[in-house]
Structure formats: structure tokens, C-alpha cells
C-alpha positions in Angstrom: 131.2 126.9 139.5 135.2 124.7 137.3 138.9 124.5 134.9 141.1 121.2 134.7 144.0 119.9 134.2 147.7 118.3 132.6 150.3 116.4 134.0 149.1 113.0 136.5 150.0 114.4 140.3 151.6 118.6 139.1 149.6 119.4 136.4 147.5 117.0 134.3 147.8 115.7 130.9 145.0 115.3 128.0 143.1 111.9 128.0 144.0 110.7 124.5 145.4 112.2 121.0 142.0 112.1 119.3 140.3 114.0 122.4 142.7 116.3 122.5 143.3 117.1 119.3 138.7 117.4 119.3 137.8 119.3 122.5 139.5 122.2 124.2 141.1 121.4 128.0 142.4 122.6 131.0 146.0 122.4 131.0 147.2 122.1 134.6 145.4 120.4 137.7 145.1 123.7 139.7 143.6 125.6 136.6 141.0 123.2 136.7 140.9 123.5 140.0 140.3 127.1 140.7 138.3 127.3 137.9 135.8 124.9 139.9 136.5 127.1 143.3 135.8 130.2 141.4 133.0 128.4 140.0 131.8 127.7 143.3 132.6 131.3 145.3 130.1 133.6 144.3 128.1 136.3 145.4 125.9 133.9 147.7 129.2 133.5 149.9 129.4 137.3 150.3 125.7 138.0 151.0 124.0 134.9 151.9 126.4 133.0 153.9 127.3 136.0 156.9 123.7 136.2 156.8 122.6 132.9 158.0 125.8 132.4 160.2 124.5 134.9 162.3 121.1 134.1 162.4 121.8 130.4 163.0 123.5 130.9 165.9 127.1 131.8 164.5 128.9 128.3 164.7 125.4 126.7 165.7 125.3 127.4 161.9 128.5 126.2 160.6 128.4 122.4 161.9 125.5 121.3 159.9 126.8 123.5 156.9 130.4 121.9 157.2 128.9 118.6 157.6 127.0 119.3 154.3 129.9 120.9 152.4 131.5 116.8 153.1 128.5 115.0 152.0 127.5 116.8 148.8 131.8 117.1 148.1 132.2 113.6 148.5 128.5 112.7 146.4 127.2 115.3 144.0 130.4 117.7 143.0 132.3 114.2 142.4 129.7 113.2 140.6 128.8 115.9 137.9 133.0 116.1 137.6 133.2 112.5 137.3 129.8 112.3 134.8 130.7 115.6 132.1 134.4 113.6 132.1 132.5 110.2 131.1 130.8 112.3 128.4 133.0 114.8 127.2 130.3 117.0 127.1 127.9 119.9 128.6 124.2 118.6 130.6 122.5 118.0 126.8 125.4 116.1 125.5 126.4 114.1 128.4 123.2 113.0 129.3 122.4 112.4 125.8 125.1 110.2 125.5 124.4 108.3 128.7 120.3 107.6 127.8 121.1 106.9 124.2 121.0 103.2 124.9 118.4 103.5 127.7 116.0 104.6 126.0 114.4 105.6 122.2 112.4 108.3 123.9 113.7 111.6 122.3 111.7 114.4 124.7 114.0 112.0 127.3 117.5 111.5 125.8 117.5 115.4 125.8 116.3 115.9 129.3 120.3 117.8 129.6 118.1 120.9 127.9 117.0 122.0 132.2 120.0 121.9 133.3 121.8 124.3 130.2 117.9 126.4 130.4 119.5 126.8 134.2 122.9 128.1 133.7 121.5 130.3 130.3 118.6 132.1 132.4 120.7 132.1 135.8 123.2 133.6 134.1 121.5 135.8 132.6 120.3 137.4 135.9 124.2 137.5 137.4 125.2 139.8 134.1 123.1 142.0 135.4 124.1 142.0 139.4 127.8 142.1 138.3 126.8 145.0 136.5 125.5 146.5 139.6 129.0 145.2 141.5 130.8 147.2 138.6 129.4 150.7 138.9 129.8 150.1 142.8 133.3 149.5 142.5 133.5 152.9 140.1 132.0 154.4 142.3 133.9 153.4 145.2 137.3 154.7 142.9 135.1 158.2 142.5 134.1 158.7 145.9 130.7 158.9 144.7 129.8 155.8 147.3 131.4 157.7 150.1 129.7 160.7 149.2 125.6 159.7 149.2 123.6 160.8 151.9 121.2 157.6 151.9 123.3 154.2 150.9 119.7 153.0 150.6 118.1 155.4 148.2 121.6 155.5 146.2 121.1 151.8 145.5 117.3 152.2 144.5 118.2 154.4 142.1 120.9 152.1 140.2 117.8 148.9 139.9 115.4 151.1 138.9 113.9 150.7 135.4 117.5 150.6 133.5 119.3 151.8 135.9 122.5 150.4 135.4 122.1 149.0 131.9 125.4 151.0 130.4 127.2 148.9 133.3 125.3 145.6 132.2 125.9 145.5 129.1 130.0 146.5 130.4 129.5 142.8 132.6 128.7 141.2 129.4 131.3 142.6 127.2 133.5 141.6 130.1 132.4 138.1 130.2 133.2 138.1 126.2 136.4 139.2 126.8 136.7 136.4 129.8 134.8 133.6 127.3 136.1 133.9 123.5 139.3 132.2 124.2 138.1 129.0 125.1 139.0 127.0 128.7 142.7 126.7 128.7 143.6 130.1 126.6 141.4 132.3 128.5 138.9 130.6 131.4 141.9 129.2 132.7 144.0 131.9 132.7 141.4 133.8 133.7 140.4 132.0 137.1 144.3 131.6 137.5 145.1 135.6 138.2 141.1 136.4 140.3 140.9 133.5 142.7 144.7 134.3 144.5 143.3 138.1 144.6 139.8 137.3 145.8 141.8 135.1 148.4 144.0 137.9 149.2 141.9 141.1 149.0 140.1 139.5 151.6 142.7 138.5 153.9 143.7 142.2 153.8 140.0 143.4 154.9 140.4 140.7 157.3 142.9 141.8 159.3 141.6 145.3 158.6 138.5 144.1 160.4 140.6 142.4 163.6 142.1 145.8 163.9 138.3 148.0 164.3 137.2 148.9 168.6 135.1 145.8 169.8 135.4 143.6 166.7 136.3 140.3 169.2 132.7 140.9 169.8 132.2 140.0 165.6 134.5 137.0 166.4 132.8 135.6 169.7 129.2 135.5 167.8 130.4 133.8 164.6 131.9 131.2 166.4 130.8 130.3 169.8 128.1 128.6 169.6 124.3 129.5 170.7 123.7 125.3 170.9 119.4 125.8 171.0 120.0 126.5 167.1 121.0 123.2 166.5 116.9 122.1 167.6 116.2 124.4 164.8 115.2 122.4 161.7 115.2 125.9 159.9 118.9 125.6 160.8 119.5 122.5 159.2 117.6 123.5 156.3 119.5 126.4 155.5 122.8 125.7 156.2 121.8 122.1 153.3 120.5 124.6 150.9 123.5 127.1 151.2 125.7 123.7 151.1 124.0 122.3 148.2 123.8 125.9 145.9 127.6 126.9 147.3 129.0 124.1 145.6 127.1 124.9 141.9 125.1 121.9 142.2 123.2 122.0 139.6 123.8 119.9 137.0 125.5 122.2 134.3 128.9 124.4 135.5 130.7 121.5 137.0 129.4 118.7 134.7 131.0 121.0 131.6 134.3 121.9 133.0 134.2 117.7 134.5 134.4 117.6 130.4 137.5 119.3 130.2 139.3 117.3 132.5 142.0 114.5 132.5 141.1 111.1 132.8 144.0 110.8 134.6 143.0 113.0 137.5 141.6 112.0 140.9 138.4 113.4 141.2 138.0 112.7 145.0 141.4 115.1 145.5 139.7 117.7 143.4 136.7 117.6 144.8 137.9 118.5 148.2 140.2 121.2 147.1 136.9 122.6 145.4 135.0 122.5 148.8 137.9 123.0 151.2 138.7 126.6 149.3 134.9 127.4 148.7 134.3 127.0 152.9 137.0 129.1 153.1 136.1 132.0 151.3 132.4 131.7 153.1 134.5 132.1 156.2 136.5 134.8 155.2 133.6 136.7 153.9 131.7 135.8 157.5 135.3 137.0 159.6 135.1 140.6 157.6 131.1 141.4 157.6 129.6 140.1 161.0 132.8 141.9 163.1 131.9 144.7 160.9 128.6 145.0 161.3 128.6 144.6 165.5 131.2 148.2 165.2 129.0 150.1 163.5 126.3 149.2 163.6 124.0 146.2 165.4 123.3 142.7 164.9 119.3 143.7 163.4 120.7 145.3 160.9 122.6 142.5 158.7 120.5 141.5 156.4 120.6 138.9 153.7 121.5 139.6 149.5 122.1 142.3 147.7 120.6 145.1 150.8 123.6 143.6 152.7 126.0 144.0 149.8 125.5 147.4 148.5 123.7 148.8 151.6 124.6 148.2 154.8 128.1 147.5 153.6 129.4 150.9 152.1 127.1 152.6 155.0 129.9 150.9 157.2 132.5 151.7 154.9 130.8 155.6 154.7 132.5 155.7 158.9 135.2 153.4 158.7 139.2 155.1 158.8 140.6 154.6 154.6 136.6 153.7 153.5 137.0 154.5 150.6 140.5 152.0 150.2 138.3 149.3 151.7 135.4 149.9 149.7 137.5 149.5 146.4 139.0 146.8 147.7 135.5 144.9 148.4 133.7 145.5 145.3 137.3 144.6 143.1 136.7 141.0 145.4 133.3 140.8 144.7 133.7 141.5 141.2 136.0 138.9 140.5 134.0 135.9 142.0 131.2 137.6 140.2 133.6 137.1 137.0 135.2 133.7 137.7 131.2 132.5 138.3 129.7 133.8 135.4 132.1 132.6 133.1 131.4 129.2 134.3 127.9 129.7 134.4 127.6 130.8 130.1 130.0 128.0 129.5 127.4 125.5 129.5 124.7 127.0 126.9 128.0 128.5 125.2 129.1 124.1 124.7 126.0 123.6 124.2 126.2 125.1 120.8 129.8 124.1 120.0 129.3 120.4 120.9 125.3 120.4 118.8 125.8 122.8 116.1 129.4 122.1 115.3 130.2 126.6 115.5 133.0 128.1 116.7 134.1 129.0 120.0 133.5 133.0 118.9 130.2 132.3 117.2 128.9 130.5 120.4 130.1 133.1 122.4 128.6 136.2 121.3 125.7 133.9 120.1 125.1 133.4 124.1 125.5 136.7 124.8 124.2 138.8 122.6 120.3 136.3 123.8 121.7 136.8 127.2 122.0 140.7 126.7 118.5 140.8 124.5 117.0 139.4 127.0 117.9 140.6 130.1 117.0 144.4 128.5 113.9 143.5 129.8 115.0 142.4 133.4 116.7 145.8 134.3 114.7 146.4 138.0 115.9 144.7 141.1 112.4 143.3 141.4 111.8 141.7 138.1 114.9 140.1 138.3 114.6 139.3 142.0 111.5 137.1 140.9 113.3 136.0 138.0 116.4 134.2 140.0 113.8 132.6 142.3 112.2 130.8 140.0 115.0 129.3 138.1 116.8 128.7 141.4 114.0 127.1 143.0 112.4 125.5 140.3 114.9 124.5 137.3 118.8 124.1 139.0 117.8 122.1 141.5 115.8 119.8 138.8 119.0 119.6 137.0 121.6 118.3 139.9 118.3 115.5 140.2 118.2 114.9 136.8 122.1 114.3 136.4 122.2 112.3 140.0 119.6 110.1 139.5 120.8 108.8 135.9 124.5 108.9 137.2 123.9 106.6 140.0 120.9 104.3 139.0 120.5 104.5 135.3 123.9 103.8 134.5 124.6 102.1 137.2 126.6 101.1 140.3 129.6 99.7 138.0 129.5 102.4 135.8 129.9 105.1 138.3 132.2 103.8 140.3 134.4 103.1 137.3 134.1 106.6 137.1 134.7 108.2 140.0 137.5 105.5 140.1 140.1 106.6 137.1 142.5 108.2 138.0 143.3 107.5 140.8 145.4 105.1 142.7 143.4 104.3 145.9 140.6 102.4 146.0 137.5 104.1 146.5 135.5 103.1 149.4 133.0 101.2 148.8 130.5 103.6 150.8 130.8 106.1 148.4 128.7 104.7 145.9 125.9 104.0 148.2 126.0 107.1 149.7 125.4 109.1 146.2 122.8 106.6 145.3 120.9 106.7 148.6 122.1 109.5 150.0 122.7 112.6 147.8 119.7 111.5 145.2 117.3 111.7 148.3 119.0 115.0 149.1 118.6 116.8 145.4 115.4 115.6 145.9 114.7 116.8 149.3 116.6 120.3 148.1 113.9 120.6 145.4 111.3 120.6 147.7 112.3 122.5 150.4 113.2 125.3 147.7 109.7 125.1 146.7 107.6 125.1 150.3 110.2 128.0 151.7 110.3 130.3 148.6 114.5 129.2 148.0 116.8 128.4 150.3 119.7 129.2 148.4 
């Protein structure tokens, strides 16, 4: 989930003086890119990608995944950034502006509420999981995580009814601190620190894992393709789902960050940077986790989701020399990824209050985070929050992405789409981009929605 820019090549400028006075903006090109990378690089890069890469044949999974990332980055990410930049608003305001001259039906004009609600609901659940990460970070510092006999039982206590309520609230308080100052003064500065440190920590951990005995077996498994998996349709389905959701395609976060982007910025270049660094984050997580599992356990014990991050990996840290330091670095890096994602997730509903009701930034952030806390308290249980997140990610998020794509490419028309993508770019965009988005990406978004329902989630 993304930030924006200030001068043409080294940092982008703002669109015009009226825009500058009315709307916050990213102060630099890399501020926008790092914020977008922060939005995309989340906990799923750590607890989902390594598991799927291992389950579906290592490099045999990486190949379709990279194909999907290239395709989605050139169409979906580009579309959402361009749409937000044109609309100068989040999904609700942008889609309302787009449909104002197309229909008199008010509910249809307000269809952007789907993506806005999706972002708010995902943020509620994300804050709870971020609270777990904070608790494990503190447990790593204090030594509590390293001293437990049963990491599964320890995790069970934490995620039971109201098991981490205080840490949940702490996560929301930290989110408030990161968001209250706005885009340039707060979110951009936070992401400029968190993302480089995240990559530095994972590079250190990758070097440390490479020194473990038998780590080579993990690298071989990850990078030598098991070609038979290429013929398994599930390899392609889950590669598509992983790429789609990892790039934050949901019709909300990327649109709202795009709304703060300068019209002088090259969207295709920004999109390429986002796709590359998001993929690097997933690969870094894999070359840390998969070899470590090979060294201390067996591949059969590699799980997905919270159990991998909160049960399997702490058990590995306990067996490593210098494992406590490794655990601290790991959960610190995961916290940075979570923090840079949650500010993007909540930016959509916060921006909606600012744009729709003309509330101040401070009031908007307070209202959204207070509401998230009030609802989240009743979701303080791993089973309940799991169902909540599944419903939102399977049924609502892909629908938000599909709606935005159809309106951008079909309702607004090919000339509009081409013009918005071309804006800020000197070289002429390829003639293939708009047709690929109109027919390819829209079909893919519909497919992701349908496959998510059929498989109970593919993200």
C-alpha cells in the first residue's frame, strides 16, 4: 500500500498552485515510491509467499509469479495511480467525479464506498495482527519468546479472547502518531525510514542464514524449478493471487496515494519501481525462511499465515546461535512492514472524511482509529479475526479493484485512460497498454474475484 513527488526527475513538483493550497502531497519522487512499496510490502510477503513458493515447486512458482507481477504492475498499479492522480481524491471522490457526467443514479455515483469500506475493515484486522507483532517484538527483547517451551501454546495465549488488547491499542496509537501529520510531514518521512531499514534488516538476516549448515539445500529447493508444478493449475492461481494482493490492488490504497502524486511524474516508472521492490521483499523473506526451515525442521513443517511467523519461526530462533538477536531483527522488520502498510490502509477512510466532510486531518485520523478500536475490541480472537479478514479480502477487496478498473478503462474510455497514463512521461506510451488494461486486467480482476470465492481465498 504509497507516497509521492516533487521535481521532474529527482523529485517531483506539485500540479498547480490551487492544488498545492488545497491538498497535501508527497514532497519527493522516492517518497511516493517508498510509501507505495511500504503499502505493498506487508506481512503476506513474510508469511504467505515463502510457503507458496515452497509448496508449488520453488522457481516453478516464481516464474508465473513474476509474469503476473509484470502484467499487473503495467496495468493495475498504473491504472490505480493514474485514476487517483486525476481524481485528486480517494476511491469515493475519484469514482464520484468520474461518474458525475455518466449517470444520475446517486448510489452508482457513490460506488467508491465499496473500496473505502474494504480499506477500513482490513485496517481493523491489520491493527490486531500488528499488535501481535509488537508483543512478539517485546517478547524477543525481553527474552520471553526465547524461553517458552511450546511456541504454539504461547501463541494460543496471545491470540485468545482479548489476549493482546493492550498491544492492539498500542498499535493504533502508533498508527495515529504516524498519520496525524499528513502525507509529506508524516507518512512520507516514516516510509523513508522504515522501508530502507526493513530491507537492511532482511539482508542481514539473509546473510546470517546463509552461514547455517545445510542452508544450501533450501536455496536449491527455492531456485531450482520443479517443472511438474508448472502444469498444476493451482500454481498459476496462487501465483496470480499472491501478485494481485501483494501489489495492493484493491481500488483504494493505491488510488488514494496516487491522488497526492504530481502530474509531472512518470507513472509507468513509479509502477515499475513498486513492482521490483515488492518482489525483492518477497524473495528476501523466502531466502531467509525456507533455508532456515530446511536447517532446523523439515519442509513439511513449513506452514502459512500467522502460524509460520508466530510459531514455527520462534521455534527456529530458539535453536539458532544468537537467536534472540535474530528474533529481534525479524520482528522489528515485520513491524516496519506492518506499519508502512497500515498507514496506507487507513489513509483511504481518513481521506474520505477530509474530502467529504471537510474535517481536519487530526479529527479524521482520530475518528477512524477510534472506530477501528471500538470494532476491533470485539474481534480480539484469532478465529474471529481470521473469518473477518477472509470475508473482506475474498469478497470486497477484489470487487473494489474490479470496479475501479472497469470505470477507468471502459466507462471513461481509451482516450482518457491513455491520456492519464501518458501524463508526465516524455516517451509515448505503448499502444498495447490501454487494450491490455481494458481487456486483460479487467478480466484478471474479475477472475481473482471469482477464484477467491471458489478457493476460499487466493491472496
